SEVO-9700 format. One line per field, with one value per residue (C-alpha): residue in three letters; y, z, x. Coordinates in steps of 0.2 Angstrom, whole numbers. Layout:
# SEVO-9700
r	(ALA_...)
yy	(Y_...)
zz	(Z_...)
xx	(X_...)
# end
This chain:
# SEVO-9700
r	(MET_VAL_ASP_TYR_HIS_ALA_ALA_GLY_GLN_PRO_ALA_TYR_GLN_TYR_SER_GLY_ASN_GLY_PRO_GLY_ILE_GLY_ASP_TYR_MET_ALA_GLN_GLU_ASP_ASP_TRP_ASP_ARG_ASP_LEU_LEU_LEU_ASP_PRO_ALA_TRP_GLU_LYS_GLN_GLN_ARG_LYS_THR_PHE_THR_ALA_TRP_CYS_ASN_SER_HIS_LEU_ARG_LYS_ALA_GLY_THR_GLN_ILE_GLU_ASN_ILE_ASP_GLU_ASP_PHE_ARG_ASP_GLY_LEU_LYS_LEU_MET_LEU_LEU_LEU_GLU_VAL_ILE_SER_GLY_GLU_ARG_LEU_PRO_LYS_PRO_GLU_ARG_GLY_LYS_MET_ARG_VAL_HIS_LYS_ILE_ASN_ASN_VAL_ASN_LYS_ALA_LEU_ASP_PHE_ILE_ALA_SER_LYS_GLY_VAL_LYS_LEU_VAL_SER_ILE_GLY_ALA_GLU_GLU_ILE_VAL_ASP_GLY_ASN_ALA_LYS_MET_THR_LEU_GLY_MET_ILE_TRP_THR_ILE_ILE_LEU_ARG_PHE_ALA_ILE_GLN_ASP_ILE_SER_VAL_GLU_GLU_THR_SER_ALA_LYS_GLU_GLY_LEU_LEU_LEU_TRP_CYS_GLN_ARG_LYS_THR_ALA_PRO_TYR_LYS_ASN_VAL_ASN_VAL_GLN_ASN_PHE_HIS_ILE_SER_TRP_LYS_ASP_GLY_LEU_ALA_PHE_ASN_ALA_LEU_ILE_HIS_ARG_HIS_ARG_PRO_GLU_LEU_ILE_GLU_TYR_ASP_LYS_LEU_ARG_LYS_ASP_ASP_PRO_VAL_THR_ASN_LEU_ASN_ASN_ALA_PHE_GLU_VAL_ALA_GLU_LYS_TYR_LEU_ASP_ILE_PRO_LYS_MET_LEU_ASP_ALA_GLU_ASP_ILE_VAL_GLY_THR_LEU_ARG_PRO_ASP_GLU_LYS_ALA_ILE_MET_THR_TYR_VAL_SER_CYS_PHE_TYR_HIS_ALA_PHE_SER_GLY_ALA_GLN_LYS_ALA_GLU_THR_ALA_ALA_ASN_ARG_ILE_CYS_LYS_VAL_LEU_ALA_VAL_ASN_GLN_GLU_ASN_GLU_HIS_LEU_MET_GLU_ASP_TYR_GLU_LYS_LEU_ALA_SER_ASP_LEU_LEU_GLU_TRP_ILE_GLN_ARG_THR_ILE_PRO_TRP_LEU_GLU_ASN_ARG_VAL_PRO_GLN_LYS_THR_MET_GLN_GLU_MET_GLN_GLN_LYS_LEU_GLU_ASP_PHE_ARG_ASP_TYR_ARG_ARG_VAL_HIS_LYS_PRO_PRO_LYS_VAL_GLN_GLU_LYS_CYS_GLN_LEU_GLU_ILE_ASN_PHE_ASN_THR_LEU_GLN_THR_LYS_LEU_ARG_LEU_SER_ASN_ARG_PRO_ALA_PHE_MET_PRO_SER_GLU_GLY_LYS_MET_VAL_SER_ASP_ILE_ASN_ASN_GLY_TRP_GLN_HIS_LEU_GLU_GLN_SER_GLU_LYS_GLY_HIS_GLU_GLU_TRP_LEU_LEU_ASN_GLU_ILE_ARG_ARG_LEU_GLU_ARG_LEU_ASP_HIS_LEU_ALA_GLU_LYS_PHE_ARG_GLN_LYS_ALA_SER_ILE_HIS_GLU_SER_TRP_THR_GLU_GLY_LYS_GLU_ALA_MET_LEU_LYS_GLN_LYS_ASP_TYR_GLU_THR_ALA_THR_LEU_SER_ASP_ILE_LYS_ALA_LEU_ILE_ARG_LYS_HIS_GLU_ALA_PHE_GLU_SER_ASP_LEU_ALA_ALA_HIS_GLN_ASP_ARG_VAL_GLU_GLN_ILE_ALA_ALA_ILE_ALA_GLN_GLU_LEU_ASN_GLU_LEU_ASP_TYR_TYR_ASP_SER_PRO_SER_VAL_ASN_ALA_ARG_CYS_GLN_LYS_ILE_CYS_ASP_GLN_TRP_ASP_SER_LEU_GLY_SER_LEU_THR_HIS_THR_ARG_ARG_GLU_ALA_LEU_GLU_LYS_THR_GLU_LYS_GLN_LEU_GLU_THR_ILE_ASP_GLN_LEU_HIS_LEU_GLU_TYR_ALA_LYS_ARG_ALA_ALA_PRO_PHE_ASN_ASN_TRP_MET_GLU_SER_ALA_MET_GLU_ASP_LEU_GLN_ASP_MET_PHE_ILE_VAL_HIS_THR_ILE_GLU_GLU_ILE_GLU_GLY_LEU_ILE_ALA_ALA_HIS_ASP_GLN_PHE_LYS_SER_THR_LEU_PRO_ASP_ALA_ASP_LYS_GLU_ARG_GLU_ALA_ILE_LEU_GLY_ILE_GLN_SER_GLU_ALA_GLN_LYS_ILE_ALA_GLU_TYR_ASN_ASN_ILE_LYS_LEU_SER_GLY_ASN_ASN_PRO_TYR_THR_THR_VAL_THR_PRO_GLN_ILE_ILE_ASN_SER_LYS_TRP_GLU_ARG_VAL_GLN_GLN_LEU_VAL_PRO_LYS_ARG_ASP_HIS_ALA_LEU_GLN_ASP_GLU_GLN_SER_LYS_GLN_GLN_SER_ASN_GLU_HIS_LEU_ARG_ARG_GLN_PHE_ALA_SER_GLN_ALA_ASN_ILE_VAL_GLY_PRO_TRP_ILE_GLN_THR_LYS_MET_GLU_GLU_ILE_GLY_ARG_ILE_SER_ILE_GLU_MET_ASN_GLY_THR_LEU_GLU_ASP_GLN_LEU_ASN_HIS_LEU_LYS_GLN_TYR_GLU_GLN_SER_ILE_VAL_ASP_TYR_LYS_PRO_ASN_ILE_ASP_LEU_LEU_GLU_GLN_GLN_HIS_GLN_LEU_ILE_GLN_GLU_ALA_LEU_ILE_PHE_ASP_ASN_LYS_HIS_THR_ASN_TYR_THR_MET_GLU_HIS_ILE_ARG_VAL_GLY_TRP_GLU_GLN_LEU_LEU_THR_THR_ILE_ALA_ARG_THR_SER_ASN_GLU_VAL_GLU_ASN_GLN_ILE_LEU_THR_ARG_ASP_ALA_LYS_GLY_ILE_SER_GLN_GLU_GLN_MET_GLN_GLU_PHE_ARG_ALA_SER_PHE_ASN_HIS_PHE_ASP_LYS_ASP_HIS_GLY_GLY_SER_LEU_GLY_PRO_GLU_GLU_PHE_LYS_ALA_CYS_LEU_ILE_SER_LEU_GLY_TYR_ASP_VAL_GLU_ASN_ASP_ARG_GLN_GLY_ASP_VAL_GLU_PHE_ASN_ARG_ILE_MET_SER_VAL_VAL_ASP_PRO_ASN_ASN_SER_GLY_VAL_VAL_THR_PHE_GLN_ALA_PHE_ILE_ASP_PHE_MET_SER_ARG_GLU_THR_THR_ASP_THR_ASP_THR_ALA_ASP_GLN_VAL_ILE_ALA_SER_PHE_LYS_VAL_LEU_ALA_GLY_ASP_LYS_ASN_TYR_ILE_THR_ALA_GLU_GLU_LEU_ARG_ARG_GLU_LEU_PRO_PRO_ASP_GLN_ALA_GLU_TYR_CYS_ILE_ALA_ARG_MET_ALA_PRO_TYR_GLN_GLY_PRO_GLU_ALA_ILE_PRO_GLY_ALA_LEU_ASP_TYR_LYS_SER_PHE_SER_THR_ALA_LEU_TYR_GLY_GLU_SER_ASP_LEU)
yy	(-1_17_29_44_63_80_91_109_112_126_122_118_109_91_87_69_62_46_38_40_45_63_65_61_75_88_87_84_85_102_108_126_134_147_135_126_108_106_101_84_80_85_75_59_60_62_46_37_41_39_23_17_25_14_-2_-2_7_-7_-18_-9_-8_9_20_39_49_65_65_82_82_65_68_86_77_65_49_41_50_40_24_25_22_9_-2_0_1_-13_-2_7_25_36_40_50_66_64_81_90_107_112_110_93_90_99_87_70_78_82_64_57_68_64_46_49_59_44_33_44_56_74_83_101_113_101_108_102_116_115_96_104_117_105_111_100_103_98_85_76_79_72_56_55_54_42_31_34_29_15_8_14_16_-5_-9_-15_-24_-26_-12_2_7_17_25_19_0_1_8_-6_-20_-14_-14_-32_-39_-29_-32_-48_-39_-30_-12_-10_2_8_23_33_33_44_44_24_20_30_17_5_-11_-10_-13_-27_-34_-34_-43_-57_-59_-66_-71_-75_-84_-68_-58_-62_-52_-54_-47_-30_-17_-1_12_7_13_15_-4_-8_2_-4_-23_-20_-10_-23_-38_-30_-26_-44_-54_-46_-36_-20_-8_3_20_30_31_27_43_54_45_47_64_70_74_69_57_62_54_51_42_31_26_23_13_2_-1_-10_-22_-24_-28_-38_-49_-50_-56_-70_-73_-74_-86_-97_-95_-103_-117_-120_-122_-134_-144_-142_-152_-163_-168_-171_-181_-192_-195_-200_-213_-218_-220_-232_-243_-242_-249_-261_-269_-268_-275_-289_-294_-292_-305_-318_-319_-321_-333_-342_-341_-347_-364_-366_-358_-373_-386_-399_-412_-417_-421_-434_-425_-410_-401_-403_-395_-382_-379_-377_-365_-355_-353_-347_-334_-329_-327_-316_-308_-305_-309_-301_-286_-279_-287_-277_-261_-264_-266_-251_-242_-249_-241_-225_-224_-226_-213_-200_-205_-202_-186_-180_-183_-177_-161_-159_-161_-181_-194_-207_-221_-239_-255_-269_-283_-291_-278_-268_-264_-274_-289_-287_-286_-301_-310_-303_-308_-325_-326_-319_-333_-347_-339_-341_-359_-363_-355_-364_-381_-378_-374_-390_-401_-393_-397_-415_-417_-409_-420_-436_-426_-423_-439_-445_-434_-437_-454_-450_-439_-452_-465_-454_-449_-468_-473_-460_-466_-483_-480_-489_-496_-514_-511_-504_-520_-532_-524_-532_-515_-523_-536_-523_-511_-506_-509_-491_-492_-506_-499_-482_-495_-504_-488_-483_-500_-495_-478_-488_-498_-485_-476_-494_-494_-476_-479_-492_-480_-472_-488_-491_-474_-476_-495_-485_-471_-484_-492_-476_-473_-489_-486_-469_-476_-465_-466_-470_-485_-498_-489_-483_-501_-509_-495_-499_-518_-514_-504_-518_-531_-520_-516_-535_-537_-523_-532_-549_-540_-527_-544_-551_-537_-534_-552_-551_-534_-540_-555_-544_-534_-545_-551_-535_-530_-540_-533_-516_-518_-522_-508_-496_-503_-500_-483_-477_-483_-479_-461_-454_-466_-459_-442_-444_-449_-436_-424_-433_-430_-412_-410_-420_-409_-392_-379_-372_-355_-353_-340_-347_-364_-366_-367_-380_-389_-391_-397_-410_-417_-417_-426_-439_-441_-444_-457_-468_-469_-477_-497_-493_-485_-500_-512_-501_-502_-521_-520_-509_-520_-536_-527_-524_-541_-550_-541_-545_-564_-563_-555_-569_-583_-575_-571_-554_-541_-524_-510_-502_-495_-492_-481_-476_-468_-465_-472_-487_-501_-494_-475_-482_-492_-478_-466_-476_-478_-460_-457_-470_-462_-443_-448_-448_-433_-425_-430_-424_-406_-402_-407_-396_-382_-385_-384_-366_-359_-362_-354_-339_-338_-336_-321_-312_-315_-306_-291_-289_-288_-273_-264_-265_-256_-243_-239_-232_-223_-213_-208_-203_-192_-184_-179_-173_-160_-155_-150_-141_-131_-125_-123_-113_-114_-101_-89_-93_-96_-109_-117_-117_-127_-140_-144_-146_-157_-167_-167_-176_-190_-193_-194_-206_-219_-220_-238_-247_-241_-249_-265_-266_-262_-277_-288_-279_-285_-304_-302_-297_-310_-323_-318_-313_-301_-301_-303_-304_-301_-282_-269_-259_-260_-255_-242_-234_-235_-226_-212_-210_-207_-195_-186_-186_-179_-167_-159_-155_-148_-137_-132_-127_-117_-109_-103_-97_-86_-80_-73_-66_-57_-52_-45_-36_-28_-25_-36_-41_-58_-55_-50_-65_-76_-67_-70_-86_-89_-83_-92_-108_-105_-105_-117_-131_-148_-141_-143_-127_-116_-108_-109_-93_-95_-97_-83_-72_-75_-74_-55_-50_-58_-45_-31_-29_-24_-40_-43_-50_-33_-25_-13_-30_-41_-29_-28_-45_-49_-38_-45_-63_-57_-52_-66_-80_-73_-90_-93_-109_-106_-108_-96_-102_-95_-87_-80_-73_-67_-56_-48_-44_-38_-25_-19_-15_-10_6_-2_7_9_11_31_33_23_34_52_45_42_59_68_58_64_84_83_76_63_53_49_44_29_43_48_30_26_42_40_20_6_-2_-17_-9_4_-9_-18_-5_1_-17_-17_1_3_19_36_40_57_73_79_65_64_49_36_42_29_28_25_27_12_2_7_2_-16_-18_-16_-26_-12_-5_-1_-12)
zz	(-1_-4_8_4_9_5_-10_-13_-29_-37_-38_-54_-63_-70_-85_-92_-107_-101_-106_-94_-79_-88_-94_-77_-68_-82_-80_-63_-50_-56_-40_-37_-24_-19_-16_1_5_13_32_33_15_21_36_25_14_27_36_22_11_26_29_10_10_26_19_7_17_30_17_18_35_40_40_42_54_47_28_24_35_33_13_14_12_-4_6_9_-5_-15_-5_-7_-26_-27_-16_-25_-45_-41_-49_-43_-42_-45_-29_-17_-9_8_13_25_17_8_-9_-5_-1_-17_-27_-20_-22_-42_-43_-36_-47_-63_-60_-59_-74_-83_-80_-92_-78_-81_-65_-66_-53_-40_-38_-26_-17_-10_-5_5_11_19_7_15_-2_-14_-5_-4_-23_-25_-16_-26_-42_-36_-30_-48_-58_-47_-39_-49_-70_-71_-66_-81_-81_-99_-110_-94_-86_-70_-61_-73_-72_-55_-53_-65_-54_-39_-50_-55_-38_-27_-42_-32_-15_-8_-4_-13_-28_-33_-44_-38_-25_-12_-7_-14_0_16_24_23_15_-1_8_15_2_-8_7_7_-12_-12_7_10_28_33_34_39_26_32_47_43_42_31_45_54_45_58_63_44_41_56_53_35_40_55_44_30_43_53_38_22_26_21_35_42_31_38_53_52_61_46_33_43_49_30_19_5_8_0_-17_-18_0_-6_-21_-12_1_-12_-23_-8_-10_-28_-26_-11_-22_-37_-27_-22_-40_-47_-36_-38_-56_-54_-43_-56_-69_-60_-57_-74_-80_-68_-71_-89_-85_-72_-86_-102_-86_-83_-101_-103_-89_-96_-114_-106_-96_-110_-124_-111_-106_-125_-130_-117_-123_-141_-136_-125_-138_-154_-147_-144_-162_-172_-161_-176_-166_-173_-161_-163_-162_-170_-152_-148_-163_-163_-146_-151_-167_-152_-141_-158_-161_-142_-144_-159_-152_-134_-130_-147_-149_-134_-137_-155_-145_-133_-148_-156_-138_-138_-155_-151_-133_-142_-153_-141_-130_-143_-148_-130_-129_-144_-140_-122_-129_-120_-129_-138_-128_-133_-128_-119_-132_-139_-135_-150_-160_-174_-163_-158_-176_-180_-166_-171_-188_-183_-173_-187_-198_-186_-184_-202_-203_-187_-195_-210_-201_-191_-205_-215_-200_-196_-213_-214_-196_-204_-216_-204_-193_-207_-212_-194_-191_-208_-202_-184_-192_-205_-191_-181_-193_-197_-179_-175_-189_-185_-168_-164_-181_-173_-161_-174_-185_-172_-166_-169_-170_-186_-174_-168_-183_-194_-214_-215_-201_-209_-226_-220_-209_-227_-236_-220_-222_-240_-237_-225_-237_-249_-234_-231_-250_-249_-234_-241_-248_-232_-225_-239_-238_-218_-222_-235_-223_-210_-222_-228_-209_-205_-221_-215_-198_-189_-169_-165_-179_-166_-159_-178_-184_-170_-173_-192_-189_-177_-191_-203_-192_-188_-204_-211_-195_-202_-219_-213_-200_-215_-225_-210_-208_-225_-226_-209_-215_-231_-225_-212_-224_-235_-218_-215_-233_-231_-214_-221_-233_-223_-211_-226_-231_-212_-212_-228_-223_-204_-208_-218_-206_-190_-198_-201_-182_-176_-189_-183_-164_-168_-177_-164_-149_-159_-152_-163_-163_-173_-174_-184_-185_-203_-198_-182_-195_-207_-195_-189_-207_-208_-192_-198_-215_-203_-193_-208_-211_-198_-202_-218_-207_-195_-209_-214_-195_-194_-212_-204_-188_-199_-208_-191_-184_-199_-200_-180_-185_-198_-186_-171_-186_-191_-172_-179_-163_-169_-163_-160_-167_-186_-194_-207_-193_-175_-176_-166_-168_-147_-154_-167_-156_-141_-153_-162_-145_-142_-158_-154_-137_-144_-155_-145_-134_-153_-155_-139_-140_-158_-152_-136_-149_-161_-146_-141_-159_-162_-145_-152_-169_-158_-151_-166_-175_-159_-160_-178_-177_-164_-171_-189_-183_-170_-184_-197_-185_-178_-197_-202_-186_-190_-209_-201_-188_-204_-212_-198_-196_-214_-218_-206_-207_-196_-182_-174_-157_-169_-174_-157_-150_-164_-160_-141_-145_-157_-143_-133_-144_-145_-127_-126_-138_-125_-119_-135_-134_-117_-123_-136_-123_-115_-131_-133_-117_-120_-135_-126_-113_-126_-134_-152_-164_-178_-184_-203_-200_-197_-202_-187_-170_-153_-156_-170_-161_-148_-157_-167_-152_-145_-160_-162_-144_-147_-163_-156_-144_-154_-165_-151_-144_-162_-163_-145_-149_-165_-154_-142_-158_-166_-150_-144_-162_-167_-183_-191_-195_-214_-212_-200_-214_-230_-218_-216_-236_-239_-229_-235_-251_-252_-238_-252_-241_-227_-214_-205_-209_-223_-230_-235_-252_-248_-237_-250_-261_-248_-244_-263_-265_-251_-258_-250_-260_-257_-274_-279_-279_-265_-257_-258_-250_-235_-231_-233_-220_-209_-209_-207_-192_-185_-189_-185_-172_-169_-186_-188_-207_-208_-203_-192_-194_-177_-179_-197_-189_-177_-189_-200_-186_-182_-199_-200_-182_-172_-158_-143_-146_-136_-141_-135_-118_-115_-119_-106_-93_-96_-93_-77_-73_-74_-91_-83_-91_-75_-64_-44_-34_-26_-42_-49_-34_-34_-52_-55_-45_-32_-42_-57_-48_-38_-56_-63_-48_-48_-66_-69_-66_-58_-69_-75_-81_-76_-67_-57_-39_-25_-30_-48_-60_-80_-87_-106_-104_-95_-110_-123_-115_-115_-134_-137_-142_-155_-161_-175)
xx	(0_7_10_-1_5_-2_5_0_-9_-17_-37_-46_-60_-61_-73_-73_-84_-88_-105_-119_-111_-107_-123_-132_-120_-123_-140_-145_-129_-120_-114_-116_-102_-115_-131_-132_-138_-156_-148_-158_-152_-135_-136_-142_-129_-116_-122_-124_-108_-97_-106_-102_-84_-82_-88_-73_-59_-62_-55_-38_-37_-44_-60_-65_-73_-80_-81_-76_-61_-52_-51_-42_-26_-30_-22_-37_-47_-33_-33_-53_-53_-39_-50_-65_-56_-43_-30_-15_-14_1_12_6_16_21_21_8_9_-6_1_6_-13_-18_-8_-14_-32_-29_-22_-37_-49_-37_-40_-60_-58_-48_-63_-74_-82_-86_-82_-90_-87_-77_-59_-45_-44_-62_-58_-41_-50_-65_-80_-94_-104_-91_-83_-100_-104_-86_-90_-108_-98_-87_-102_-112_-95_-91_-106_-120_-115_-111_-129_-138_-155_-165_-154_-155_-140_-136_-151_-165_-156_-155_-173_-179_-170_-179_-195_-193_-188_-202_-217_-224_-225_-240_-239_-224_-224_-206_-206_-191_-177_-186_-204_-206_-193_-200_-212_-197_-206_-196_-180_-189_-195_-177_-170_-187_-185_-167_-167_-186_-178_-172_-188_-208_-213_-231_-229_-224_-236_-237_-241_-226_-211_-199_-201_-200_-184_-174_-179_-172_-157_-151_-155_-143_-129_-131_-133_-127_-112_-120_-118_-131_-131_-146_-156_-175_-180_-171_-180_-198_-194_-191_-205_-194_-179_-162_-163_-143_-142_-156_-147_-130_-140_-151_-134_-126_-140_-141_-121_-123_-136_-127_-112_-122_-128_-112_-108_-122_-120_-103_-109_-123_-108_-100_-116_-121_-105_-106_-124_-119_-104_-115_-129_-116_-107_-127_-130_-114_-121_-138_-130_-119_-134_-146_-132_-130_-146_-151_-137_-140_-159_-154_-142_-155_-168_-159_-157_-176_-179_-168_-177_-186_-191_-209_-224_-236_-254_-259_-263_-246_-239_-252_-246_-228_-235_-244_-228_-219_-232_-232_-213_-217_-232_-227_-208_-201_-208_-201_-183_-187_-189_-174_-163_-169_-167_-151_-146_-153_-145_-128_-131_-136_-122_-109_-118_-117_-98_-96_-104_-97_-81_-78_-69_-81_-88_-81_-91_-85_-78_-94_-105_-102_-119_-113_-110_-129_-135_-125_-133_-150_-147_-144_-160_-170_-163_-167_-184_-187_-182_-193_-208_-204_-202_-219_-231_-224_-227_-243_-249_-244_-251_-267_-268_-270_-281_-292_-292_-296_-309_-317_-317_-325_-337_-344_-343_-354_-367_-367_-369_-383_-391_-391_-396_-412_-415_-411_-425_-437_-437_-437_-453_-471_-481_-491_-499_-512_-510_-526_-526_-522_-508_-501_-499_-491_-479_-476_-474_-461_-451_-450_-442_-430_-425_-420_-411_-402_-396_-390_-380_-371_-358_-354_-351_-339_-330_-329_-319_-307_-303_-298_-286_-278_-276_-267_-255_-250_-246_-261_-255_-274_-276_-280_-297_-301_-300_-308_-324_-323_-325_-341_-350_-347_-355_-371_-372_-375_-386_-398_-399_-405_-418_-426_-430_-440_-451_-454_-462_-471_-481_-485_-494_-503_-508_-519_-529_-535_-539_-556_-560_-557_-568_-582_-580_-580_-598_-604_-596_-604_-623_-620_-616_-631_-643_-635_-639_-655_-661_-651_-662_-676_-673_-669_-687_-696_-688_-689_-700_-711_-721_-738_-748_-764_-775_-767_-750_-753_-763_-748_-736_-749_-748_-729_-728_-739_-730_-715_-722_-725_-706_-702_-703_-692_-678_-680_-674_-660_-654_-653_-644_-632_-628_-627_-612_-603_-605_-598_-582_-581_-583_-569_-556_-561_-558_-540_-536_-533_-532_-543_-534_-550_-566_-571_-556_-571_-583_-585_-603_-605_-618_-623_-624_-636_-648_-646_-653_-666_-672_-674_-683_-697_-699_-699_-713_-728_-721_-723_-741_-748_-738_-746_-763_-762_-757_-772_-783_-773_-776_-793_-796_-785_-794_-811_-804_-798_-815_-825_-812_-813_-833_-832_-819_-826_-840_-831_-818_-829_-841_-824_-820_-838_-839_-823_-828_-845_-835_-827_-842_-849_-833_-833_-851_-857_-875_-884_-876_-862_-874_-882_-865_-860_-876_-876_-857_-862_-876_-864_-851_-865_-869_-851_-848_-862_-853_-841_-846_-843_-825_-824_-830_-818_-805_-809_-808_-791_-786_-791_-782_-765_-766_-768_-752_-760_-750_-761_-777_-782_-801_-798_-786_-790_-778_-785_-771_-779_-796_-788_-779_-796_-808_-793_-794_-811_-814_-799_-807_-824_-817_-806_-820_-831_-818_-815_-833_-833_-817_-826_-841_-828_-821_-837_-842_-825_-824_-842_-840_-855_-862_-861_-844_-840_-847_-837_-819_-824_-829_-814_-803_-810_-809_-793_-790_-789_-785_-798_-784_-791_-775_-767_-749_-739_-743_-762_-762_-756_-768_-782_-776_-774_-793_-799_-789_-773_-758_-745_-740_-723_-712_-702_-715_-729_-715_-712_-729_-734_-720_-726_-743_-736_-726_-744_-753_-738_-726_-719_-715_-725_-726_-746_-761_-775_-792_-792_-776_-784_-800_-791_-779_-795_-805_-790_-789_-808_-813_-807_-795_-787_-768_-753_-753_-772_-766_-752_-761_-774_-762_-755_-771_-773_-754_-760_-749_-733_-722_-723_-738_-740_-747_-757_-764_-768_-777_-789_-792_-795_-802_-794_-790_-784_-774_-764_-761_-751_-743_-735_-731_-724_-706_-698_-696_-679_-684_-673_-689_-691_-695_-696_-711_-713_-718_-715_-731_-725_-717_-730_-741_-729_-726_-747_-746_-729_-718_-729_-748_-753)
# end
């Protein structure tokens, strides 16, 4: 270490052209001699700069106490520059005179300028004189050049780089937003975030509070001093107590954190480099070991598999050879594919290893002897050749055994089919089912036996084929030939036995057939005659038991004649019955004589002799019962005929009498002889004569009751029924009553309207003239013609149609389509007489009301009889007009309602 001493030298200024730091000094740190620093900022700079300088001077075994005094001789200043730059400065002057000090300071300033720093307004004299402002400015320049200028983050450097570094490191932390080097650091969270980001075990960041900056700052400063070797450069109280902390002091402090953590990062980078190299080497060794092991395993498997593939010992059975083929397929499907993959992976690992060794400048890998890739390929090629030869041998051997197995299987299949066909055949040929069979069964058995003989002949070829296959298997030395020969001999012996049994059975069937044909002819003849006779008896029983329903004497007499005819045929029927039973008896005798066991009844019919005899006895019993039933019915019909004639005699008198009276009443209503009173008296007398005839109707009702009790529903002796008589009698009474009422109404109308007798006769004559059917009413067209004859203008034009429709609404308000004589009289009386109208009644009520539009109950009771007054009060609605008073009644609506809304 050089012994620095002071040397006097005149004051001067330095300027440099270094990139970055010169511009920064020119823009922001142009130190003015005449301006004074903020006291708080000066205090923070003194403390921070002193601590920063001592952090480097202690490496040389010294330190400063007062920054503006201890650098005056330039010795410690030159020592500081040597420590932080790592370079040797010119030898300092040892004198203690002012000139020596100035020379030493100038050497330091020249060194600073040589590093590209532009010094503005800083001279050696100010430093020697202890100018605090100039001294702090010089130290700040040194800090910028040697602690901050070399900081580079994402293409930014110096102050901007340091700020960006802080922002990147503190970005994940809450309540931290670094935008500058003063206010952003005041709460202490940014310092703690930097430490926690790099050394999280030193800071419990989640426990820090933004509202306790002093604690936060002290925590960061103490942890940095204790664990990061960063001296405490500021007091928490100074930062918190200042509105805007000094930017240079904060930057200096933060740069120490940057260099502390960047140094650790460099060490980590170096360790990572070593680890990476070691990892590559370890990986290469692992690949070499894997190659050696994989190569050894693969070669061992190849050497173990080749002898198995070269084994050519044949097997006796197809199953054993198929198992060998299945083993070979398992080898190809299960065992070989993984080995192919291993071989491929081995080559890939070998090539990968060689590439990695070449890229890492390592010597090429040389496998152990016999484990080269070429050695493995040679072994694999031998394996492939053995595999191909083994497969060809397997296929040839399987084809050979397939031929033998095919013949053996063909023998077994044909033998099984033949044995299955012969199963039960001997038992079938030995059975004696023909002894109890019918002729049709025998013929069926013969046809079945003929079919069997054909089938037997067809199976001759199969037996010969079975023998030929057995011979071929013997010649090919089939391993199971003994069992094949034994089975073939058994089949041939059984075949000979079937031929002998077939011939014996055919002879027995033909003999039995001849014996049954005679019996069958007799059975057939019996069936041909028994069936129709049985049907005749069944029909006879049905007819004899059939219920009969007759209504006339003629019908019952016809049934009696038919029954007598039936009884005359019974003797011939009995002869036929005896002949049929004789045929059955003859067939039974033949069967017994020839010892034939008949299997059952006659095959051609179900009608047995027992059935014939039973039905014949039933017919004999039913004949007399039928005789009695017919005689009873004949007596009943004779009684019914008497009742019919009795009713018809009375009905033929009453019916015409009612019709005559109806016609006479019609003539009375039309002719109108004499006055209306004369006509009414005549009708009353006529009505009394009709009432006097009622006993004849009652007598007829009694006779009708007897007919109903006898269930008689028709009567050819009369066209009149009791219903017709009742309807006619009711119509007669209704007509006489209606005609009398019409005359009474005409009298009322005449008296009420003042119509003369001549007018009434004229109206009746006109109405009768157009009543063509004499029905007592006119249709619309008949009524229109009648009106025209009376002088009304209702011709077929628009005005005439309107007038006619108006008149029809009056005479036919219900739209029934007809006009009665009474409606015609009412209309004509209105047209020809003076009648009261609704307007006239309204005018009368207005007089009683004193010319008011309403009337009171008191006025009605005063002017009208009591009953009529109360009638009006009960039906009049309350008056709703503007001059209405309580209790006022509306006589206008009441009057209008009396005449149906309008005056016609």
